[in-house]
C-alpha positions as CSV (number, residue, x, y, z in Angstrom):
1,M,0.0,0.0,0.0
2,W,1.2,3.5,-0.9
3,S,-0.3,6.8,0.1
4,Q,0.3,10.5,-0.4
5,L,-1.3,13.6,0.9
6,S,-1.6,16.7,-1.3
7,M,-2.3,20.1,0.2
8,F,-3.3,23.0,-2.0
9,T,-5.1,26.4,-1.9
10,A,-7.7,27.3,-4.5
11,A,-9.9,30.4,-4.4
12,G,-8.6,31.2,-0.9
13,R,-9.6,27.8,0.5
14,D,-7.1,25.1,1.7
15,S,-7.8,21.5,0.7
16,V,-6.2,18.2,1.5
17,V,-6.5,15.2,-0.9
18,K,-5.3,11.7,-0.1
19,Q,-4.4,9.2,-2.8
20,T,-3.8,5.6,-1.9
21,A,-2.7,2.8,-4.2
22,V,-3.0,-0.9,-3.2
23,R,-1.8,-3.8,-5.3
24,A,-3.2,-7.3,-5.0
25,G,-1.6,-9.7,-7.5
26,T,-2.1,-8.1,-10.9
27,V,-4.9,-5.7,-9.7
28,L,-4.0,-2.1,-8.8
29,V,-6.7,0.0,-7.0
30,V,-6.2,3.7,-6.6
31,V,-8.6,5.7,-4.4
32,S,-8.4,9.5,-4.2
33,G,-10.4,12.0,-2.1
34,S,-10.9,13.2,1.4
35,P,-8.4,11.5,3.7
36,A,-11.2,10.1,6.0
37,L,-13.2,8.8,3.1
38,V,-10.2,7.2,1.4
39,D,-9.3,5.4,4.7
40,T,-12.9,4.2,5.1
41,H,-13.4,2.9,1.5
42,V,-10.0,1.6,0.3
43,E,-10.5,-1.9,1.6
44,K,-14.0,-2.2,0.1
45,A,-12.7,-0.9,-3.2
46,L,-10.0,-3.6,-3.2
47,A,-12.4,-6.3,-2.2
48,E,-14.7,-5.4,-5.1
49,A,-11.8,-5.2,-7.6
50,A,-10.0,-8.3,-6.5
51,P,-12.3,-10.7,-4.7
52,G,-10.4,-13.0,-2.4
53,A,-7.4,-10.7,-2.1
């Protein structure tokens, strides 16, 4: 599993985006968005993309 946080300012507002990549065999799942939502949904995304991983 690999993750990165990106912080940026647009129109005077600060934002944080998390991107996480998980590899299971030949399947690579990349989830991007709010850090809390990425943490919540990355395992489900992997389970749907690579059943049994």
